[in-house]
Backbone bond lengths (Angstrom), bond angles and torsions (degrees), N, CA, C in turn:
res aa  C-N    CA-C-N  psi(-1)  N-CA   C-N-CA  omega(-1)  CA-C   N-CA-C  phi
1 M - - - 1.463 - - 1.531 112.75 -
2 K 1.350 115.02 -39.02 1.448 118.97 178.46 1.520 111.53 -64.63
3 N 1.349 115.91 -39.65 1.467 120.26 178.75 1.542 112.03 -64.07
4 I 1.333 114.49 -36.31 1.498 119.68 -179.94 1.519 107.99 -65.67
5 K 1.335 117.83 -42.78 1.470 121.27 179.05 1.536 111.50 -61.61
6 I 1.359 114.35 -42.56 1.474 118.87 178.73 1.553 111.18 -62.84
7 I 1.334 115.51 -40.67 1.449 119.91 179.41 1.518 111.51 -65.47
8 L 1.335 116.14 -43.73 1.471 119.69 177.12 1.494 113.38 -62.54
9 L 1.352 115.52 -43.46 1.487 120.36 177.74 1.529 111.65 -61.92
10 T 1.315 115.51 -40.51 1.471 119.61 178.90 1.506 109.98 -66.11
11 A 1.312 117.74 -40.07 1.483 121.24 179.33 1.532 111.29 -63.42
12 V 1.339 114.89 -41.94 1.498 118.87 178.80 1.511 110.69 -64.90
13 L 1.345 117.15 -42.87 1.457 121.91 -179.08 1.534 110.19 -64.76
14 L 1.321 118.46 -40.50 1.458 122.98 178.68 1.532 111.56 -66.43
15 S 1.330 114.21 -39.97 1.441 119.17 178.60 1.556 111.43 -66.31
16 T 1.341 115.52 -41.83 1.456 119.51 177.21 1.523 111.28 -64.50
17 L 1.334 117.40 -42.05 1.451 122.46 177.41 1.532 111.07 -60.17
18 H 1.341 115.13 -45.15 1.474 119.85 -179.42 1.519 110.05 -62.59
19 T 1.326 117.24 -42.95 1.476 121.84 179.77 1.514 111.23 -63.18
20 T 1.355 115.04 -43.10 1.462 119.67 178.93 1.506 112.09 -62.29
21 L 1.328 117.15 -40.72 1.476 120.81 177.75 1.505 110.57 -63.20
22 F 1.314 117.23 -37.38 1.485 121.34 176.64 1.549 109.61 -60.85
23 A 1.318 116.03 -41.96 1.447 120.16 179.47 1.541 111.52 -64.56
24 F 1.352 117.15 -40.80 1.423 120.95 176.65 1.537 111.37 -63.58
25 E 1.323 115.89 -40.14 1.486 121.27 177.63 1.523 109.98 -62.50
26 A 1.307 117.57 -39.68 1.458 122.73 178.01 1.486 110.34 -63.01
27 D 1.356 116.93 -42.05 1.487 120.47 179.06 1.539 109.86 -61.96
28 D 1.341 117.97 -41.45 1.469 120.79 178.17 1.492 111.40 -63.51
29 L 1.335 115.31 -41.97 1.503 118.45 -179.90 1.497 109.84 -62.97
30 Y 1.339 118.26 -41.65 1.457 121.51 177.77 1.503 111.28 -60.67
31 R 1.338 116.96 -46.44 1.466 119.52 -176.64 1.541 110.31 -64.89
32 N 1.358 117.66 -26.66 1.460 121.52 179.98 1.549 111.58 -88.18
33 G 1.337 117.29 5.50 1.457 120.29 177.48 1.503 113.61 80.12
34 Q 1.325 119.71 11.34 1.483 123.20 178.07 1.536 108.26 -92.42
35 Y 1.306 114.92 72.35 1.469 119.46 -169.70 1.525 112.33 -69.33
36 S 1.313 118.34 -39.82 1.482 119.91 179.83 1.531 110.85 -61.92
37 E 1.346 115.04 -43.77 1.456 119.62 179.66 1.535 109.99 -67.06
38 A 1.317 117.18 -38.08 1.481 119.99 178.52 1.532 110.52 -64.85
39 I 1.328 116.39 -39.36 1.477 120.41 178.26 1.533 109.67 -60.19
40 A 1.309 115.32 -46.86 1.484 119.02 -179.48 1.520 110.77 -60.60
41 Q 1.313 118.21 -39.05 1.466 121.39 178.72 1.539 112.18 -67.81
42 Y 1.352 115.69 -45.17 1.468 119.45 179.35 1.494 110.51 -63.07
43 E 1.304 118.37 -41.61 1.482 122.08 179.93 1.533 110.10 -64.87
44 S 1.311 115.68 -36.45 1.481 120.61 177.18 1.531 110.97 -62.85
45 V 1.334 115.67 -41.09 1.473 120.37 178.23 1.517 109.19 -64.59
46 L 1.347 118.94 -44.63 1.455 121.28 179.20 1.515 111.10 -63.61
47 A 1.354 116.48 -37.65 1.468 119.91 179.40 1.511 112.64 -65.02
48 S 1.361 116.84 -24.06 1.428 120.00 177.82 1.531 113.73 -77.11
49 G 1.333 115.41 -8.61 1.475 119.17 177.45 1.515 114.51 106.00
50 L 1.318 116.48 -4.86 1.479 119.00 178.86 1.511 110.11 -88.33
51 T 1.346 117.37 126.51 1.446 121.67 178.88 1.537 108.78 -133.35
52 S 1.324 114.51 149.55 1.467 120.48 176.16 1.525 106.89 -163.72
53 P 1.340 116.92 156.29 1.486 119.15 176.05 1.531 112.04 -58.32
54 E 1.345 116.90 -39.19 1.457 120.99 -179.81 1.525 111.68 -63.89
55 L 1.323 116.35 -38.52 1.460 121.10 -178.28 1.563 109.39 -66.54
56 Y 1.347 116.24 -46.70 1.466 118.83 177.98 1.549 110.65 -65.43
57 Y 1.291 116.49 -34.99 1.483 120.83 -179.38 1.520 110.02 -65.71
58 N 1.343 116.11 -47.30 1.445 120.36 179.68 1.540 111.81 -64.60
59 L 1.343 115.19 -38.62 1.487 118.85 177.84 1.531 108.68 -65.73
60 G 1.324 117.45 -39.68 1.466 119.51 175.86 1.494 113.46 -59.44
61 N 1.359 116.13 -41.07 1.464 120.40 177.17 1.508 111.93 -62.67
62 A 1.342 115.96 -41.84 1.455 120.87 179.96 1.542 111.54 -63.52
63 Y 1.347 114.58 -43.67 1.477 117.97 177.05 1.514 112.91 -65.25
64 Y 1.340 115.31 -35.94 1.470 119.37 179.26 1.552 109.73 -64.49
65 R 1.323 115.02 -44.89 1.461 120.12 179.71 1.520 111.69 -66.14
66 D 1.350 115.07 -26.69 1.449 120.52 179.89 1.557 112.02 -90.28
67 N 1.328 114.34 10.08 1.472 121.69 177.84 1.507 114.36 60.64
68 Q 1.345 114.99 34.36 1.466 120.47 172.56 1.527 107.18 -110.02
69 L 1.332 113.23 84.57 1.449 120.07 -169.05 1.530 113.25 -65.90
70 G 1.304 116.19 -39.47 1.501 120.11 -179.91 1.472 112.13 -60.09
71 R 1.345 117.09 -47.48 1.430 122.37 -177.23 1.562 111.07 -71.37
72 A 1.345 116.28 -30.07 1.442 119.43 175.08 1.514 109.89 -63.55
73 I 1.335 116.24 -48.37 1.470 121.72 179.71 1.512 110.59 -62.50
74 L 1.318 117.26 -40.28 1.451 122.58 179.08 1.514 111.31 -59.16
75 N 1.317 117.95 -45.23 1.464 121.59 -175.97 1.538 113.03 -79.07
76 Y 1.333 117.82 -33.20 1.439 119.27 171.47 1.539 110.25 -61.19
77 S 1.336 115.68 -42.50 1.475 121.22 179.52 1.516 111.15 -63.55
78 R 1.349 117.08 -38.87 1.454 120.49 179.20 1.540 110.51 -68.36
79 A 1.335 116.94 -34.88 1.457 119.74 176.83 1.518 109.29 -63.70
80 L 1.329 116.90 -41.60 1.456 122.12 179.66 1.532 113.50 -69.27
81 R 1.302 116.13 -27.76 1.482 119.60 176.16 1.532 109.11 -62.69
82 L 1.369 113.99 -42.49 1.447 118.55 -178.64 1.525 113.20 -78.41
83 R 1.340 115.67 -32.59 1.496 119.95 179.64 1.533 109.71 -141.19
84 P 1.330 117.85 85.45 1.463 120.37 -179.17 1.523 116.78 -57.62
85 T 1.324 115.81 -19.75 1.500 120.74 -179.31 1.514 112.69 -88.50
86 M 1.332 118.45 7.48 1.483 121.97 -176.08 1.547 107.40 -77.74
87 T 1.305 115.32 95.73 1.471 122.76 -174.25 1.518 112.63 -59.77
88 D 1.350 116.85 -45.30 1.481 120.37 -177.92 1.512 111.02 -60.36
89 A 1.340 117.01 -42.47 1.477 119.64 178.74 1.513 111.22 -64.72
90 R 1.341 117.20 -39.72 1.465 120.26 179.16 1.532 111.70 -64.70
91 E 1.333 116.05 -42.43 1.459 119.82 178.91 1.518 111.29 -65.88
92 N 1.306 117.21 -43.60 1.481 120.37 -179.42 1.534 110.97 -67.38
93 L 1.354 115.48 -35.80 1.452 119.35 176.88 1.500 110.56 -62.58
94 A 1.347 117.32 -43.84 1.454 120.34 179.14 1.537 111.12 -63.56
95 L 1.339 116.64 -37.68 1.460 120.39 178.31 1.530 109.87 -64.99
96 A 1.325 116.28 -45.01 1.472 119.34 -178.56 1.538 110.19 -65.85
97 E 1.309 117.38 -40.85 1.464 120.36 179.95 1.514 112.06 -65.50
98 S 1.335 117.06 -30.90 1.469 119.42 179.24 1.514 111.73 -68.47
99 K 1.334 118.05 -15.33 1.457 121.49 179.56 1.532 114.05 -98.99
100 T 1.343 115.98 3.88 1.463 118.63 178.03 1.528 109.76 -78.67
101 V 1.314 116.76 160.23 1.442 122.21 -178.18 1.548 110.44 -73.13
102 D 1.279 116.34 -41.42 1.471 120.85 -176.65 1.531 111.48 -84.25
103 H 1.284 115.08 120.07 1.482 120.19 175.66 1.541 107.02 -114.86
104 I 1.297 115.42 88.32 1.462 123.08 -171.87 1.522 109.13 -90.51
105 V 1.321 115.58 131.35 1.459 120.64 177.84 1.542 108.62 -79.18
106 T 1.298 117.49 123.34 1.466 121.02 -176.46 1.545 110.69 -68.66
107 L 1.304 114.81 137.20 1.448 120.57 177.27 1.545 109.03 -60.62
108 P 1.337 118.64 127.00 1.463 119.97 -179.05 1.512 112.30 -63.89
109 Q 1.360 115.18 145.78 1.438 121.96 178.14 1.498 109.36 -122.75
110 L 1.357 114.11 157.23 1.474 119.81 173.56 1.534 109.31 -60.46
111 F 1.309 116.40 147.05 1.451 120.83 -179.47 1.522 111.70 -54.54
112 V 1.322 116.33 -44.61 1.482 120.16 -178.13 1.502 110.29 -62.79
113 V 1.311 118.43 -42.21 1.478 121.14 179.19 1.513 110.35 -65.58
114 R 1.335 118.40 -44.95 1.451 122.24 179.04 1.514 110.94 -62.91
115 W 1.326 116.79 -40.86 1.462 121.84 179.59 1.535 109.42 -64.14
116 Y 1.308 117.63 -46.55 1.460 121.98 -179.57 1.517 111.69 -62.40
117 N 1.354 116.70 -44.47 1.462 120.93 179.97 1.521 111.37 -63.37
118 S 1.333 115.92 -40.07 1.460 119.60 -178.72 1.530 111.40 -64.95
119 I 1.323 116.28 -37.59 1.457 120.58 178.14 1.555 110.38 -66.97
120 C 1.328 115.84 -45.61 1.454 120.25 -176.92 1.526 111.89 -62.71
121 T 1.329 116.20 -37.46 1.447 119.59 -177.92 1.510 113.95 -90.06
122 A 1.322 116.84 -1.38 1.469 119.85 -178.89 1.513 111.96 -69.99
123 L 1.375 115.78 -27.48 1.466 120.54 -178.60 1.505 109.19 -130.57
124 S 1.340 116.16 160.27 1.450 122.16 177.01 1.547 110.47 -77.76
125 P 1.310 119.58 160.49 1.459 120.47 174.51 1.521 114.70 -54.53
126 T 1.354 116.27 -35.13 1.464 120.07 177.30 1.519 111.37 -63.59
127 A 1.337 116.44 -43.36 1.462 119.11 178.66 1.507 112.37 -65.04
128 W 1.369 115.76 -39.80 1.470 117.70 177.01 1.519 112.18 -64.62
129 R 1.333 116.55 -35.19 1.465 119.87 177.34 1.512 111.28 -62.29
130 I 1.318 115.65 -43.82 1.481 120.86 178.21 1.548 110.38 -60.47
131 I 1.319 114.40 -44.68 1.497 117.82 177.72 1.503 110.82 -62.72
132 W 1.338 117.52 -40.79 1.467 120.64 -179.10 1.569 109.98 -63.10
133 L 1.292 115.28 -43.36 1.520 118.47 179.29 1.518 109.98 -64.64
134 T 1.343 117.74 -38.65 1.443 119.90 177.78 1.514 112.60 -63.16
135 V 1.340 115.42 -47.16 1.491 120.14 179.29 1.515 110.14 -62.83
136 F 1.316 116.00 -40.78 1.474 120.14 179.29 1.521 111.03 -61.23
137 A 1.318 115.69 -42.43 1.487 120.27 177.88 1.496 109.77 -61.63
138 I 1.344 117.07 -43.36 1.489 119.84 178.57 1.524 110.52 -61.26
139 L 1.332 116.03 -43.63 1.450 120.86 178.54 1.520 111.71 -58.80
140 A 1.344 115.56 -45.08 1.499 120.23 179.42 1.521 110.32 -61.97
141 A 1.361 116.02 -42.40 1.470 118.80 -179.76 1.526 111.95 -64.68
142 V 1.343 116.54 -42.00 1.463 120.32 -180.00 1.516 110.29 -65.43
143 F 1.344 116.62 -40.67 1.464 120.68 179.49 1.526 112.45 -63.72
144 V 1.349 114.97 -42.59 1.469 118.97 179.09 1.533 109.68 -65.44
145 T 1.331 116.67 -38.58 1.473 119.84 177.72 1.526 110.73 -62.36
146 F 1.345 115.24 -41.27 1.457 119.65 177.80 1.527 112.13 -60.33
147 R 1.348 115.25 -44.37 1.466 119.47 -177.06 1.547 111.20 -67.84
148 L 1.327 116.30 -33.38 1.444 118.14 -175.66 1.518 114.58 -91.93
149 A 1.312 117.03 -16.13 1.468 121.04 -174.98 1.519 110.38 -67.24
150 R 1.323 115.46 145.22 1.458 121.58 175.85 1.528 110.68 -114.19
151 N 1.299 115.30 -21.62 1.466 120.33 177.74 1.521 110.39 -73.48
152 Y 1.333 116.45 132.42 1.487 120.55 -176.45 1.529 111.68 -63.42
153 N 1.304 118.28 -44.79 1.467 120.71 -178.17 1.527 110.46 -65.88
154 L 1.333 118.11 -40.08 1.441 120.68 178.27 1.516 111.45 -64.79
155 R 1.339 117.36 -39.79 1.477 121.24 178.45 1.516 109.57 -65.47
156 K 1.320 118.85 -39.32 1.462 122.10 -178.89 1.526 108.76 -67.32
157 W 1.305 116.90 -43.57 1.470 121.50 -178.27 1.539 111.42 -63.99
158 T 1.354 115.22 -44.88 1.469 120.18 -179.20 1.541 110.74 -71.11
159 F 1.319 118.49 -31.32 1.472 121.34 176.30 1.545 110.34 -62.42
160 V 1.342 114.98 -48.88 1.446 119.38 179.53 1.540 109.88 -65.09
161 S 1.324 116.44 -39.24 1.456 120.39 -178.96 1.519 111.30 -64.20
162 C 1.320 116.88 -35.26 1.449 120.54 178.26 1.529 111.64 -58.08
163 F 1.305 117.01 -44.81 1.447 121.45 178.43 1.511 112.13 -65.75
164 A 1.348 116.70 -40.49 1.448 121.16 179.41 1.543 111.53 -63.81
165 V 1.353 114.39 -47.35 1.463 118.20 -179.33 1.501 110.74 -68.08
166 L 1.354 117.53 -35.54 1.472 120.28 177.61 1.535 110.93 -62.65
167 L 1.316 115.78 -41.05 1.480 119.87 176.81 1.532 110.68 -62.81
168 L 1.336 115.85 -41.27 1.466 118.96 176.17 1.520 112.03 -63.05
169 L 1.330 116.43 -39.98 1.430 120.84 179.38 1.528 111.48 -62.06
170 L 1.354 115.70 -41.18 1.469 119.81 179.21 1.536 110.03 -64.34
171 C 1.312 117.13 -39.88 1.469 120.46 178.27 1.531 111.28 -64.15
172 V 1.307 116.35 -45.39 1.462 120.69 179.01 1.509 110.20 -63.81
173 S 1.364 117.42 -36.32 1.449 120.26 178.53 1.541 110.94 -63.17
174 A 1.349 116.58 -39.82 1.437 120.43 178.86 1.537 110.63 -66.60
175 F 1.325 116.40 -43.37 1.469 120.07 179.09 1.540 110.60 -62.14
176 W 1.349 115.68 -44.27 1.457 120.49 -179.69 1.510 110.96 -63.29
177 H 1.345 116.46 -45.67 1.465 120.77 -178.95 1.535 110.82 -60.99
178 T 1.304 118.16 -47.12 1.459 121.62 179.58 1.507 112.38 -63.31
179 S 1.368 115.80 -44.14 1.455 120.95 177.54 1.501 112.11 -59.42
180 A 1.329 117.50 -42.71 1.471 122.48 179.89 1.510 111.18 -65.81
181 L 1.332 116.38 -42.00 1.475 120.13 179.38 1.521 110.60 -61.08
182 R 1.318 117.80 -44.61 1.466 121.70 -179.41 1.518 110.19 -67.46
183 F 1.325 117.03 -40.29 1.464 120.68 -178.39 1.540 110.95 -63.07
184 N 1.319 115.70 -38.56 1.474 120.61 -175.22 1.524 114.83 -89.28
185 S 1.345 116.07 -12.47 1.451 118.73 -174.31 1.530 112.66 -76.95
186 H 1.321 119.23 -33.11 1.480 123.36 -177.17 1.511 111.60 51.87
187 R 1.312 117.27 41.64 1.465 121.08 -179.40 1.540 112.91 -86.14
188 E 1.337 115.48 -20.20 1.453 117.54 179.21 1.552 110.15 -83.35
189 A 1.295 115.59 144.30 1.479 121.56 -179.46 1.509 111.21 -146.53
190 V 1.325 116.66 163.98 1.433 121.70 -178.86 1.538 109.36 -122.06
191 V 1.327 115.69 139.14 1.489 120.50 177.79 1.539 107.72 -69.20
192 M 1.320 118.27 125.74 1.427 123.43 -178.09 1.517 113.95 -99.29
193 Q 1.327 118.49 -22.60 1.446 121.76 -178.50 1.528 111.33 -87.29
194 S 1.330 117.06 156.93 1.473 120.73 -178.76 1.539 110.06 -60.29
195 S 1.298 117.24 -32.80 1.468 121.22 173.40 1.505 108.33 -157.26
196 V 1.304 117.55 149.01 1.465 123.56 -179.60 1.518 109.63 -144.89
197 A 1.340 115.43 133.94 1.470 120.09 178.20 1.517 109.73 -83.11
198 I 1.309 116.88 129.55 1.466 123.62 176.45 1.534 106.00 -95.51
199 K 1.327 114.72 119.74 1.457 120.77 -171.52 1.528 110.79 -97.26
200 S 1.346 113.70 162.84 1.469 120.25 179.28 1.523 110.37 -80.54
201 S 1.340 118.21 -18.82 1.452 121.90 177.39 1.528 107.54 -151.39
202 P 1.346 118.13 162.24 1.474 120.73 -175.47 1.532 113.46 -75.83
203 E 1.335 113.86 60.27 1.487 121.40 177.67 1.522 109.11 -146.03
204 R 1.326 115.88 140.00 1.470 120.80 -177.25 1.518 111.31 -64.08
205 Q 1.297 118.14 -31.46 1.470 120.48 -178.75 1.535 113.53 -83.98
206 S 1.297 118.30 -0.52 1.467 121.47 -179.42 1.521 110.56 -74.55
207 V 1.321 116.02 168.26 1.448 122.61 -174.76 1.558 110.90 -71.84
208 D 1.324 115.34 136.77 1.476 122.17 174.07 1.535 110.26 -73.12
209 K 1.313 117.87 123.13 1.464 121.39 178.28 1.533 110.76 -88.43
210 L 1.354 115.42 -38.14 1.475 119.26 178.05 1.526 106.39 -166.37
211 I 1.338 115.40 172.35 1.469 123.10 175.67 1.499 108.27 -116.89
212 L 1.349 115.55 129.60 1.447 119.23 173.48 1.495 109.07 -110.96
213 H 1.352 115.87 157.47 1.453 120.78 -176.16 1.518 111.59 -123.66
214 E 1.329 115.86 166.77 1.420 123.37 -175.07 1.537 113.65 -51.26
215 G 1.326 114.00 132.11 1.458 120.03 176.45 1.514 115.81 98.79
216 T 1.348 116.88 -10.49 1.475 119.65 -179.83 1.503 109.35 -74.83
217 T 1.342 114.80 133.96 1.462 120.42 179.45 1.510 109.29 -91.27
218 V 1.327 116.91 136.34 1.455 124.41 -179.06 1.527 110.46 -130.89
219 R 1.311 115.46 167.31 1.470 120.45 174.95 1.508 108.55 -114.84
220 I 1.321 117.47 130.30 1.440 122.47 177.27 1.527 111.80 -86.57
221 D 1.321 115.30 121.74 1.473 120.84 -178.78 1.490 113.89 -101.51
222 E 1.325 117.02 -28.67 1.463 120.66 -174.16 1.537 108.69 -159.07
223 E 1.344 114.22 151.42 1.452 120.67 178.06 1.516 110.82 -125.91
224 L 1.320 117.58 135.75 1.493 119.89 -175.93 1.516 109.47 -153.83
225 S 1.341 114.62 105.80 1.493 122.18 170.75 1.548 112.64 47.20
226 G 1.342 115.86 58.09 1.434 119.31 175.78 1.531 115.38 84.02
227 W 1.338 115.18 6.96 1.461 120.69 179.90 1.533 109.27 -124.49
228 Y 1.319 116.85 149.45 1.435 123.15 172.78 1.520 109.34 -117.43
229 K 1.310 114.64 136.03 1.480 118.85 167.34 1.516 106.59 -90.37
230 I 1.318 115.93 122.99 1.466 120.54 -172.28 1.525 109.80 -122.06
231 T 1.329 115.02 159.67 1.475 122.43 173.21 1.516 106.56 -131.66
232 I 1.383 115.80 135.36 1.448 120.41 176.56 1.487 110.22 -97.75
233 A 1.317 116.40 178.56 1.460 121.66 -170.50 1.502 113.94 -61.44
234 D 1.365 118.45 -28.82 1.466 118.99 -178.30 1.532 112.21 -88.51
235 G 1.310 117.41 6.45 1.502 121.11 176.30 1.519 113.09 95.79
236 T 1.330 119.06 -8.43 1.455 120.81 177.85 1.521 110.27 -69.60
237 N 1.351 116.10 136.43 1.455 118.70 177.56 1.493 112.16 -127.43
238 G 1.318 116.18 166.92 1.487 121.65 -178.46 1.508 108.43 177.37
239 W 1.309 114.81 -170.14 1.470 121.09 -176.03 1.526 110.81 -117.41
240 C 1.331 117.07 140.30 1.462 120.59 172.06 1.519 108.28 -138.64
241 E 1.327 114.96 158.43 1.480 118.53 178.41 1.530 108.49 -70.39
242 S 1.342 113.94 143.90 1.463 120.35 -170.76 1.539 112.74 -65.98
243 N 1.368 116.07 -23.13 1.484 116.14 -178.67 1.510 111.80 -80.85
244 A 1.335 118.41 -0.98 1.460 122.00 -178.39 1.546 112.15 -87.28
245 I 1.342 115.65 -16.07 1.446 119.92 -176.94 1.526 109.34 -133.27
246 E 1.315 116.35 160.19 1.470 120.81 177.75 1.523 109.41 -131.01
247 R 1.316 115.39 134.11 1.474 119.64 -179.45 1.523 111.37 -67.86
248 I 1.311 113.23 142.46 1.487 119.53 175.38 1.528 108.37 -76.16
C-alpha cells in the first residue's frame, strides 16, 4: 500500500512538472512572437486541469496579439474571476473592450446597488472567506474578553465592541455570499463570432432584435434547446444560439 502511494505521488509530481514546463514553453513562444503556437501550448496546459490567473492572463495576451479579440476578453475576464485585484488583467481587458464594435451604454444603477456590487466583486470568494474567518476570530476574542473581564469599563468597552464586530461580520458574510454566488453562477459570457443576430424568440426564423459583435459581454438568463436568453449592459434582452457565445 505504501509503495502504491509513493507511485501515485510520483506520477502526480511528474504530471505537474510536465504541465509547468509546457507553461514555460508557452511563455517563450509568446516572447518570440509565435502567438498561435503559444495559444496552443497555453490551451494544452488548461486542458490538463491546471488553472491560474496568470495562465488566463497570458493566454488573453496571446489571443490579443493574434487579433482574436473575443477570446482575449474571455481570458482576461477569467483571470479576473480568479483574482479581481489583478490590475494588469483589468487594464488589458479595458483596452480590448475599447476595440470592440459594440459600445453599449450600461444601464444606470442606484448608488447603493453599485457600491454593494463593487465591494462584492473587489475580492474573490476565497479572499472574503479569509476575511470572514479573521473577523470571526476577533469577535470570539472580544466575547471571551467580555466574559472574563472584571473591570467595569473593560466590560462596557468589550460589550459595545461585540455588537460592532458582529455587525461587521454580518456585512462580510453578505459580501462573501454574493461573491460566491456570482463566482459559481457562470452567467456572464462573451460573444465569440464576428457578428450574431439576437432574436426575439429561440427560433432562427424569428425577428432580429439587434446584432452583437465579437467581444461583447452578455449575461445568460435562460437556456432552451441550444439557445440562450441573454441580456446586455443596457438592459436589452433576446435569444442567441448557444454556440455564438462562451461562458466566462
